BAFI-3210 file (N, C-alpha, C; in Angstrom, 3 decimals, decimal comma, padded with zeros to 6 digits):
// residues 239
n [1|2|3|4|5|6|7|8|9|10|11|12|13|14|15|16|17|18|19|20|21|22|23|24|25|26|27|28|29|30|31|32|33|34|35|36|37|38|39|40|41|42|43|44|45|46|47|48|49|50|51|52|53|54|55|56|57|58|59|60|61|62|63|64|65|66|67|68|69|70|71|72|73|74|75|76|77|78|79|80|81|82|83|84|85|86|87|88|89|90|91|92|93|94|95|96|97|98|99|100|101|102|103|104|105|106|107|108|109|110|111|112|113|114|115|116|117|118|119|120|121|122|123|124|125|126|127|128|129|130|131|132|133|134|135|136|137|138|139|140|141|142|143|144|145|146|147|148|149|150|151|152|153|154|155|156|157|158|159|160|161|162|163|164|165|166|167|168|169|170|171|172|173|174|175|176|177|178|179|180|181|182|183|184|185|186|187|188|189|190|191|192|193|194|195|196|197|198|199|200|201|202|203|204|205|206|207|208|209|210|211|212|213|214|215|216|217|218|219|220|221|222|223|224|225|226|227|228|229|230|231|232|233|234|235|236|237|238|239]
n.u [-014,754|-012,067|-011,225|-012,340|-012,390|-009,438|-009,868|-011,131|-009,617|-006,910|-008,920|-009,526|-006,648|-005,903|-007,739|-006,814|-004,251|-004,774|-005,910|-003,543|-001,987|-003,550|-003,766|-000,884|-001,045|000,376|003,255|003,859|004,215|005,742|008,261|008,337|009,294|011,639|013,228|012,914|013,898|016,021|017,243|016,718|019,222|021,144|021,068|021,423|024,185|025,322|024,757|026,301|028,486|029,134|028,928|031,175|033,590|032,660|034,080|036,593|037,037|036,838|038,857|040,850|041,203|041,044|043,847|044,794|044,184|045,936|048,242|048,585|047,991|051,035|052,896|052,685|053,073|055,980|056,535|056,080|057,914|060,282|060,200|060,767|063,272|064,181|064,352|063,323|062,901|062,775|059,882|058,652|058,867|056,698|054,921|053,533|053,151|051,166|049,378|048,090|047,651|045,811|043,960|043,150|041,772|039,708|038,614|037,813|036,469|033,774|033,482|032,777|030,658|028,992|028,535|027,801|024,892|024,533|024,348|022,619|020,050|020,507|019,956|017,137|015,775|016,298|015,510|012,112|012,192|012,560|010,740|008,392|008,966|008,602|005,384|004,687|005,039|003,270|001,303|001,290|000,942|-001,228|-002,280|-001,689|-003,484|-006,112|-006,107|-005,944|-008,047|-010,218|-009,701|-011,606|-013,925|-016,749|-017,803|-019,711|-017,889|-015,707|-014,932|-015,337|-013,279|-011,473|-011,735|-011,258|-008,578|-007,795|-008,299|-006,836|-004,031|-003,817|-004,275|-001,741|-000,126|-000,793|000,688|002,747|003,826|002,858|004,613|007,268|007,401|007,282|010,142|011,652|010,914|011,876|014,428|015,216|014,545|016,578|018,601|019,216|018,833|021,703|023,085|022,921|024,240|026,860|027,485|027,634|028,740|031,516|031,475|031,904|034,504|036,043|036,032|036,798|039,533|040,696|040,652|038,463|036,600|036,686|038,905|038,613|039,869|042,709|045,407|048,985|050,832|048,782|048,650|051,819|051,548|049,721|051,433|054,018|052,896|051,898|054,641|055,518|053,667|054,634|056,932|056,540|055,484|057,069|058,927|061,227|064,951|066,684|069,292]
n.v [-030,752|-030,364|-028,257|-026,517|-025,819|-025,255|-022,602|-021,140|-021,215|-019,736|-017,499|-016,505|-016,335|-014,408|-012,341|-012,435|-011,196|-008,950|-007,617|-007,483|-005,794|-003,358|-002,781|-002,143|-000,136|002,645|002,179|000,605|002,511|004,636|003,177|003,354|006,140|006,085|005,096|006,072|008,514|008,052|007,303|009,970|011,003|009,808|010,653|013,088|013,229|011,820|014,113|015,627|014,655|014,379|017,061|018,399|016,794|017,649|020,339|019,430|018,482|020,796|022,469|020,830|021,239|023,904|023,736|022,263|023,705|026,296|024,811|024,235|026,643|028,172|026,392|026,770|029,039|028,769|026,872|028,757|030,627|028,636|027,916|031,119|031,237|029,020|026,646|024,007|021,602|021,183|022,703|020,674|018,727|019,973|020,253|017,715|017,173|018,889|018,151|016,014|017,292|018,860|017,269|015,727|017,908|018,109|016,229|016,218|018,271|017,117|015,276|017,428|018,608|016,585|015,606|017,769|017,811|015,370|016,341|018,277|017,168|014,635|016,846|017,814|015,226|014,480|017,141|017,055|014,564|015,319|016,975|015,561|013,626|015,894|016,420|013,501|013,414|015,328|013,831|011,873|012,837|013,901|011,137|009,827|011,422|011,004|007,999|008,237|009,319|007,111|005,606|005,982|005,284|003,048|-000,202|-000,012|001,767|000,721|-001,502|-000,232|002,003|-000,040|-000,816|001,450|001,923|-000,508|000,220|002,341|001,304|000,078|001,411|002,849|000,972|000,119|002,615|002,638|000,674|001,347|003,635|002,406|000,731|002,782|003,721|001,861|001,830|003,939|003,772|001,957|003,191|005,757|003,883|002,609|004,723|005,615|004,263|004,206|006,628|006,357|004,568|005,339|007,574|006,344|005,240|007,842|008,651|006,423|006,908|009,456|008,648|007,664|009,677|010,430|013,543|016,169|016,383|014,230|014,726|016,498|016,839|016,189|017,430|019,144|021,066|021,530|023,042|025,164|026,619|027,256|028,794|030,856|032,063|032,582|034,677|036,437|037,046|038,420|040,410|041,875|044,496|046,215|046,204|049,252|050,335]
n.w [-064,763|-063,436|-065,192|-064,923|-061,775|-061,766|-062,868|-061,288|-059,150|-060,301|-060,691|-058,088|-056,972|-058,304|-057,603|-054,640|-055,280|-056,419|-054,061|-052,437|-053,722|-053,714|-050,997|-050,294|-051,792|-051,246|-050,161|-052,107|-053,919|-052,958|-052,682|-055,437|-056,038|-054,878|-056,131|-058,749|-058,197|-057,690|-060,422|-061,773|-060,068|-061,271|-063,665|-063,779|-063,154|-064,550|-067,144|-066,273|-066,283|-069,507|-069,785|-068,707|-070,056|-072,872|-072,697|-072,413|-074,595|-076,058|-075,321|-076,098|-078,751|-079,237|-078,337|-080,612|-082,779|-082,012|-082,120|-085,255|-086,665|-085,442|-086,227|-088,840|-089,857|-089,057|-090,875|-093,450|-093,095|-093,278|-095,761|-097,398|-096,141|-098,042|-097,012|-098,018|-097,049|-094,966|-094,665|-095,544|-093,973|-091,923|-093,015|-093,515|-091,084|-090,518|-091,570|-090,305|-087,941|-088,814|-089,869|-087,192|-085,889|-087,521|-086,482|-083,734|-083,722|-084,772|-082,995|-080,251|-082,034|-081,576|-078,936|-078,112|-079,198|-077,840|-075,302|-075,027|-075,686|-073,209|-071,244|-071,603|-071,453|-068,924|-067,382|-067,929|-066,802|-064,174|-063,467|-063,949|-061,731|-059,633|-059,774|-059,262|-056,621|-055,780|-056,172|-054,480|-051,923|-052,167|-052,413|-049,733|-048,371|-049,131|-048,399|-045,701|-045,425|-046,731|-044,435|-042,597|-043,612|-044,417|-045,269|-048,237|-049,581|-049,769|-051,906|-054,047|-054,184|-054,587|-057,208|-058,701|-057,948|-059,600|-061,661|-062,419|-062,152|-064,306|-066,842|-066,136|-066,877|-069,357|-070,791|-070,308|-072,131|-074,264|-074,222|-074,382|-076,403|-078,514|-077,719|-078,689|-081,382|-082,051|-081,704|-083,774|-085,960|-085,990|-086,038|-088,005|-090,150|-089,343|-090,242|-092,744|-093,433|-092,842|-094,386|-096,557|-095,961|-096,186|-098,448|-099,829|-098,683|-100,259|-103,002|-102,811|-101,942|-104,504|-105,954|-107,274|-107,184|-104,739|-102,276|-098,741|-096,964|-095,414|-096,842|-097,273|-099,630|-100,706|-098,164|-098,483|-101,321|-100,534|-098,511|-100,029|-101,903|-099,712|-099,185|-101,933|-101,915|-099,598|-100,272|-102,305|-101,289|-099,615|-098,225|-101,008|-100,332|-099,870|-102,168]
ca.u [-014,893|-010,984|-010,793|-013,723|-011,708|-007,971|-010,010|-011,466|-007,915|-006,851|-009,724|-009,482|-005,248|-005,543|-008,286|-005,567|-003,192|-005,320|-006,040|-002,164|-001,802|-004,575|-003,850|-000,096|-000,460|001,252|003,713|004,603|004,286|007,008|009,474|008,630|009,586|012,630|013,670|012,390|014,846|017,482|017,525|017,126|019,874|021,943|020,944|022,075|025,858|025,517|025,058|027,450|030,678|028,990|029,236|032,889|033,793|032,582|034,617|038,253|036,857|036,590|040,240|041,924|040,613|041,996|045,433|045,670|044,660|047,208|049,555|048,398|049,031|052,033|053,380|052,136|054,044|057,108|056,741|056,443|059,048|061,232|060,232|061,560|064,513|065,327|064,571|061,661|063,014|062,030|058,731|057,789|058,555|055,951|053,380|053,007|052,516|049,908|048,243|047,530|046,752|044,175|042,667|043,158|040,999|038,013|037,808|038,047|035,398|032,695|033,230|032,533|029,357|028,183|028,978|026,492|023,571|023,517|024,071|020,688|019,097|020,240|019,327|016,045|015,406|016,255|014,123|010,930|011,967|012,286|008,995|007,521|008,952|007,841|004,276|004,296|005,244|002,152|000,093|001,534|000,790|-002,720|-002,967|-001,784|-004,357|-007,554|-005,712|-006,071|-009,850|-010,741|-009,541|-013,045|-015,042|-016,902|-018,928|-019,634|-017,021|-013,937|-014,624|-015,631|-012,304|-009,943|-011,542|-010,759|-007,120|-006,928|-008,105|-006,076|-002,817|-004,250|-004,043|-000,067|000,489|-001,122|001,036|004,586|004,237|003,130|006,140|008,294|007,623|007,756|011,442|011,814|011,098|012,621|015,370|015,716|014,788|017,888|019,956|019,243|019,490|022,707|024,109|022,636|024,784|028,112|027,759|027,897|030,503|032,671|032,068|032,815|035,996|036,808|036,273|038,059|041,267|040,877|041,176|037,017|035,859|037,711|039,408|037,999|040,795|043,953|047,104|050,504|051,017|048,025|049,078|052,863|051,534|049,744|052,693|054,555|052,242|051,776|055,588|055,657|053,181|054,574|058,391|055,944|054,849|058,235|059,698|063,025|066,164|067,022|070,382]
ca.v [-030,188|-029,984|-026,925|-025,078|-025,875|-024,510|-021,179|-020,673|-020,751|-018,750|-015,965|-016,383|-016,469|-012,690|-011,519|-011,731|-010,918|-007,573|-006,749|-007,028|-004,536|-002,469|-002,923|-001,738|000,533|003,508|001,407|000,859|004,357|005,187|002,576|002,861|007,147|006,509|004,583|007,361|009,687|007,803|007,217|011,363|011,879|009,107|011,236|014,694|012,612|011,360|014,821|016,475|014,382|014,895|018,663|018,136|015,505|018,745|020,728|019,096|018,328|021,888|022,410|020,002|021,722|025,015|023,570|021,745|024,904|026,721|024,486|024,128|028,451|028,420|025,435|027,092|030,388|028,195|026,681|029,861|031,011|028,038|027,870|031,659|030,903|028,100|025,610|023,320|019,866|021,401|022,835|019,348|018,016|020,394|020,222|016,446|017,300|019,767|017,416|014,915|018,264|019,658|015,729|015,373|019,033|018,145|014,867|016,916|019,008|016,676|014,995|018,242|018,620|014,702|015,901|019,510|017,194|014,547|017,401|018,504|015,588|014,711|017,939|017,732|014,100|015,030|018,487|016,205|013,413|015,921|017,489|014,049|012,833|016,681|015,472|012,440|013,880|016,177|012,855|011,013|013,243|013,474|009,743|010,069|012,172|010,064|006,563|008,971|009,122|005,659|004,405|005,904|005,385|001,955|-001,106|-000,419|002,639|000,306|-002,013|001,322|002,989|-000,703|-000,667|002,851|002,337|-002,003|000,953|003,247|000,452|-001,132|002,737|003,221|-000,481|000,249|003,673|002,589|-000,601|002,306|004,355|001,242|000,453|003,919|004,336|000,782|002,230|005,270|003,915|001,181|003,974|005,984|003,318|002,514|006,354|005,692|003,011|004,425|007,769|006,067|003,480|006,484|008,325|005,600|005,423|009,232|008,711|005,847|007,369|010,884|008,685|006,997|010,759|011,131|014,335|016,701|015,399|014,579|014,688|017,284|016,077|017,354|017,658|020,449|022,006|021,803|024,085|026,635|026,822|027,548|030,268|032,170|032,120|033,556|035,423|037,265|037,510|040,001|041,841|042,092|045,966|045,781|046,829|050,197|050,693]
ca.w [-063,722|-063,272|-065,625|-063,875|-060,531|-061,966|-063,419|-059,848|-058,384|-060,930|-059,813|-056,670|-056,985|-058,830|-056,156|-053,165|-055,738|-056,047|-052,134|-051,586|-054,273|-053,314|-049,431|-050,293|-052,994|-050,754|-049,734|-053,656|-054,352|-052,204|-053,116|-056,881|-055,919|-054,250|-057,272|-059,530|-057,365|-057,768|-061,750|-062,280|-059,669|-062,228|-065,167|-063,337|-062,568|-066,712|-067,849|-065,815|-067,226|-070,283|-070,280|-068,774|-071,200|-073,895|-072,105|-072,486|-076,432|-076,917|-075,117|-077,342|-080,147|-079,064|-078,683|-081,773|-083,667|-081,550|-082,925|-086,629|-086,982|-084,888|-087,221|-090,277|-089,610|-088,974|-092,325|-094,770|-092,456|-093,653|-097,080|-097,494|-095,499|-098,676|-096,466|-098,064|-096,772|-093,103|-094,779|-095,815|-092,737|-091,240|-093,561|-092,945|-089,536|-090,663|-092,552|-089,248|-087,047|-089,412|-089,891|-086,156|-085,444|-087,993|-085,945|-082,281|-084,291|-084,965|-081,752|-080,520|-082,333|-081,032|-077,431|-077,751|-079,764|-076,552|-074,007|-075,092|-075,054|-071,781|-070,554|-072,115|-071,095|-067,538|-067,055|-067,780|-065,251|-062,699|-063,737|-063,606|-060,442|-058,861|-060,202|-059,058|-055,392|-055,140|-056,497|-053,425|-051,024|-052,075|-051,975|-048,654|-047,835|-049,370|-047,913|-044,676|-045,434|-046,954|-043,172|-041,832|-044,633|-044,388|-045,775|-049,616|-050,598|-050,099|-053,151|-055,636|-054,675|-054,989|-058,384|-059,360|-058,182|-060,397|-063,414|-062,478|-062,679|-065,670|-067,467|-065,940|-067,438|-070,953|-070,892|-070,210|-072,616|-075,389|-074,167|-074,545|-077,977|-078,684|-077,832|-079,506|-083,044|-082,404|-081,654|-084,831|-086,952|-085,617|-085,693|-089,612|-090,656|-088,711|-090,417|-094,224|-093,128|-092,471|-095,893|-097,558|-095,627|-096,419|-100,161|-100,328|-098,961|-100,943|-103,843|-102,687|-102,195|-105,695|-107,287|-107,785|-106,241|-103,738|-101,248|-097,871|-095,302|-095,459|-097,600|-097,327|-100,734|-100,724|-097,545|-098,771|-102,025|-099,858|-097,707|-101,082|-102,241|-098,614|-098,978|-102,470|-101,299|-098,397|-100,537|-103,298|-100,344|-098,625|-098,640|-101,347|-099,846|-100,729|-103,056]
c.u [-013,316|-010,886|-011,540|-013,082|-010,259|-008,488|-010,647|-010,498|-007,101|-007,897|-008,991|-007,530|-005,083|-006,411|-007,196|-004,666|-003,323|-005,733|-004,611|-001,888|-002,606|-004,026|-001,822|-000,048|000,515|002,387|004,732|005,211|005,255|008,340|009,563|009,420|010,514|013,610|013,941|013,106|015,674|017,916|017,574|018,552|021,492|021,885|021,308|023,686|025,793|025,639|025,961|028,879|030,137|029,566|031,071|033,911|034,213|033,509|035,906|038,246|037,603|038,664|041,513|041,873|041,422|043,459|045,481|045,064|045,150|048,243|049,767|048,896|050,433|053,324|053,355|053,145|055,088|057,857|057,294|057,647|060,820|061,376|060,878|062,723|065,227|064,997|063,077|061,862|062,689|060,283|057,573|057,649|057,103|054,544|052,530|052,678|051,034|048,619|047,493|047,034|045,857|042,921|042,078|042,112|040,026|037,534|036,868|036,484|034,301|032,528|032,327|030,842|028,251|028,265|027,912|025,469|023,390|023,688|022,501|020,164|018,690|019,321|017,960|015,193|014,946|015,436|013,014|010,929|011,858|011,027|008,437|007,685|008,713|006,483|004,004|004,324|003,954|001,526|000,107|000,906|-000,921|-003,797|-002,908|-003,623|-006,363|-007,190|-006,122|-008,167|-010,736|-010,600|-010,494|-014,274|-015,672|-018,123|-018,579|-018,843|-015,694|-013,771|-014,906|-014,402|-010,683|-010,609|-011,268|-009,574|-006,290|-007,152|-006,666|-004,747|-002,936|-003,689|-002,271|001,101|000,430|000,310|002,735|004,620|003,692|004,452|007,204|008,617|007,559|009,463|011,695|012,093|011,488|013,701|016,056|015,666|016,058|018,930|019,997|019,394|020,890|023,952|024,146|023,857|025,980|028,538|028,519|028,894|032,032|032,899|032,497|034,198|036,640|036,976|036,899|039,785|041,518|040,834|039,899|036,236|037,311|038,114|038,950|039,001|042,223|045,103|048,039|050,887|050,151|048,343|050,654|052,774|050,915|050,658|053,541|054,155|052,307|053,572|056,223|054,623|053,943|056,397|057,499|056,026|055,939|058,760|061,287|063,896|066,530|068,156|070,891]
c.v [-029,987|-028,681|-026,059|-025,052|-025,252|-023,433|-020,513|-020,665|-020,134|-018,000|-015,847|-015,720|-014,464|-011,945|-011,455|-011,201|-008,765|-007,033|-006,882|-005,730|-003,246|-001,824|-001,951|-000,861|001,682|003,015|000,877|001,738|004,695|004,618|003,211|004,952|007,705|006,074|005,502|008,173|009,672|007,462|008,876|011,956|011,280|009,846|012,253|014,142|012,834|013,057|015,788|016,370|014,585|016,399|018,664|018,052|016,688|020,171|020,672|019,094|019,807|022,537|021,901|020,920|022,453|024,952|023,157|023,058|026,236|026,109|024,498|026,085|028,724|027,675|025,644|028,283|029,802|027,648|027,401|030,289|030,199|028,514|029,905|031,951|030,133|026,917|024,286|022,470|020,181|021,732|021,655|018,893|018,846|020,453|018,672|016,554|017,726|018,408|016,088|016,453|017,997|018,176|015,520|016,777|019,109|016,593|015,354|017,562|018,582|015,876|015,774|018,556|017,143|015,337|016,796|018,620|016,131|015,203|017,243|017,841|015,168|015,713|017,650|016,668|014,047|016,157|017,444|015,571|014,424|016,719|016,570|013,626|014,123|016,545|014,736|012,574|014,334|015,003|012,042|011,717|013,637|012,193|009,430|010,564|011,288|008,686|007,158|008,338|008,010|004,758|005,077|005,776|003,207|001,078|-000,511|000,819|001,698|-000,507|-000,846|002,097|001,289|-000,634|000,807|002,856|000,722|-000,867|001,639|002,961|-000,319|000,207|002,867|002,099|-000,240|001,669|003,623|001,265|000,319|002,752|003,823|001,145|001,635|003,917|002,823|001,093|003,168|004,729|002,594|002,299|004,894|005,540|002,716|003,579|006,662|005,259|003,657|005,498|007,006|005,126|004,719|007,781|007,731|005,608|006,530|009,345|007,925|006,236|009,003|010,316|008,333|008,066|011,095|012,323|015,184|015,918|015,360|014,701|015,174|016,643|016,948|017,833|019,118|021,548|022,343|023,205|025,480|027,129|027,487|029,061|031,306|032,210|033,011|034,757|036,999|037,618|039,035|041,172|042,256|043,561|045,837|047,088|048,212|050,330|051,738]
c.w [-063,096|-063,651|-064,562|-062,254|-060,721|-062,137|-062,021|-059,453|-059,107|-060,699|-058,673|-056,073|-057,267|-058,320|-055,535|-054,160|-055,650|-054,913|-051,663|-052,372|-053,456|-051,635|-049,085|-051,375|-052,818|-050,735|-051,241|-054,178|-054,119|-052,823|-054,940|-056,521|-055,743|-055,510|-058,471|-059,238|-057,533|-059,809|-061,954|-061,629|-060,515|-063,445|-064,727|-063,507|-064,645|-067,246|-067,595|-066,296|-068,828|-070,917|-069,571|-069,628|-072,509|-073,924|-072,542|-074,137|-077,014|-076,462|-075,429|-078,300|-079,700|-079,625|-080,222|-082,804|-083,582|-082,499|-084,600|-086,882|-086,940|-085,980|-088,589|-090,495|-089,823|-090,366|-093,204|-094,574|-093,677|-094,902|-097,637|-097,234|-096,540|-098,266|-096,541|-097,690|-095,090|-093,642|-095,236|-094,995|-091,926|-091,893|-093,234|-091,435|-089,012|-091,181|-091,264|-088,586|-087,540|-089,326|-088,413|-085,511|-085,677|-087,148|-084,554|-082,643|-084,238|-083,610|-080,778|-080,485|-081,844|-079,887|-077,249|-078,544|-078,484|-075,375|-073,845|-074,758|-074,005|-070,767|-070,935|-071,330|-069,405|-066,780|-067,222|-066,704|-064,192|-062,749|-063,160|-061,960|-059,410|-058,948|-059,324|-056,903|-054,769|-055,434|-055,166|-052,085|-049,942|-052,126|-050,220|-047,402|-047,837|-048,443|-046,400|-044,506|-046,017|-045,609|-042,837|-042,737|-043,590|-044,815|-047,695|-050,198|-050,883|-051,559|-054,201|-055,844|-054,990|-056,316|-058,908|-059,060|-058,987|-061,403|-063,472|-062,849|-063,440|-067,041|-067,158|-066,877|-068,610|-071,458|-071,030|-070,892|-074,194|-075,364|-074,534|-076,119|-078,546|-078,838|-078,571|-080,745|-083,165|-082,751|-082,905|-086,375|-087,163|-086,113|-087,789|-090,450|-090,195|-089,741|-092,822|-094,417|-092,786|-093,513|-096,382|-097,560|-096,284|-097,696|-100,802|-100,144|-099,693|-102,515|-104,225|-103,009|-103,727|-106,861|-107,832|-106,670|-105,416|-102,572|-099,628|-096,673|-095,891|-096,377|-097,768|-097,903|-100,993|-099,574|-097,725|-100,041|-101,689|-099,178|-098,675|-101,574|-101,573|-098,815|-100,093|-102,290|-100,623|-099,210|-101,116|-102,576|-099,576|-098,958|-099,325|-100,570|-100,374|-101,289|-102,300]
res [m|f|k|t|v|v|t|l|m|r|g|r|a|f|e|a|e|q|r|i|k|d|q|n|a|l|a|l|l|d|q|q|m|r|d|a|a|a|a|v|e|r|a|r|k|a|l|a|l|a|m|a|q|e|r|q|e|a|q|r|l|d|q|i|r|a|q|i|v|d|l|e|q|r|a|v|a|a|l|q|g|g|r|e|d|l|a|e|q|a|a|q|r|l|a|m|l|e|a|d|a|n|a|s|a|r|a|g|q|l|f|a|v|e|i|g|k|l|d|a|r|m|r|n|q|a|a|r|l|a|e|l|e|r|g|r|r|v|a|r|v|a|q|a|m|r|a|t|r|r|g|g|f|e|p|a|f|a|c|e|n|t|i|i|d|a|e|a|t|l|a|r|l|r|e|q|q|s|e|t|e|a|a|q|t|a|l|e|a|l|n|l|a|q|d|a|e|n|i|a|q|t|l|a|r|e|g|f|g|p|a|r|e|p|r|a|a|d|i|l|a|r|l|k|q|k|a|e|d|g|a|k|t|a|p|s|t|p|l]
***
């Protein structure tokens, strides 16, 4: 008997909850629309910030590359002038600059990928929000029409609303599950890629395979070769 009473109370509570939802469905939709619009605006601001950061990174990379060209020219001139000590200092600085340039270039590539994802996501959300706005206008008209109806029509519409709510909830759950699985897959791939990169860098530092980062000794050798090539191609002074 007690179990039956509890079940009956739960059934009545559920019915009361559904009636409240049905009676305030449009107000609930209005608030959800406001929340969605605020989220789209935040996404738009995040996209603008990411684009600004990408421009800053590109400018920084241009500055580094300009410094590399200038310093390399000066180092070659120093070698031609017999100042290998100065050229060696320049080579060490060039090694750091080239490593910095490589890191900046990789960061720029990551920015471009993330900006593309943010832009696509924001456009999709904006389109869905516009579709919701059209649906809300239709819902307002439908609500006004239901207000003029009598008796037996109301339960049928309430049932339809309940089905729509259940379908929307199921769709959200499936979307969340898909996002979670995609995030886990991406994280696993990133970890594998990072492990491979770390091992490759360790092997390169131990002398197995080509170097992964610029070295001062390699740059100095390159500068010496440029200096020798410059001396060979320089016009000889007539006697």
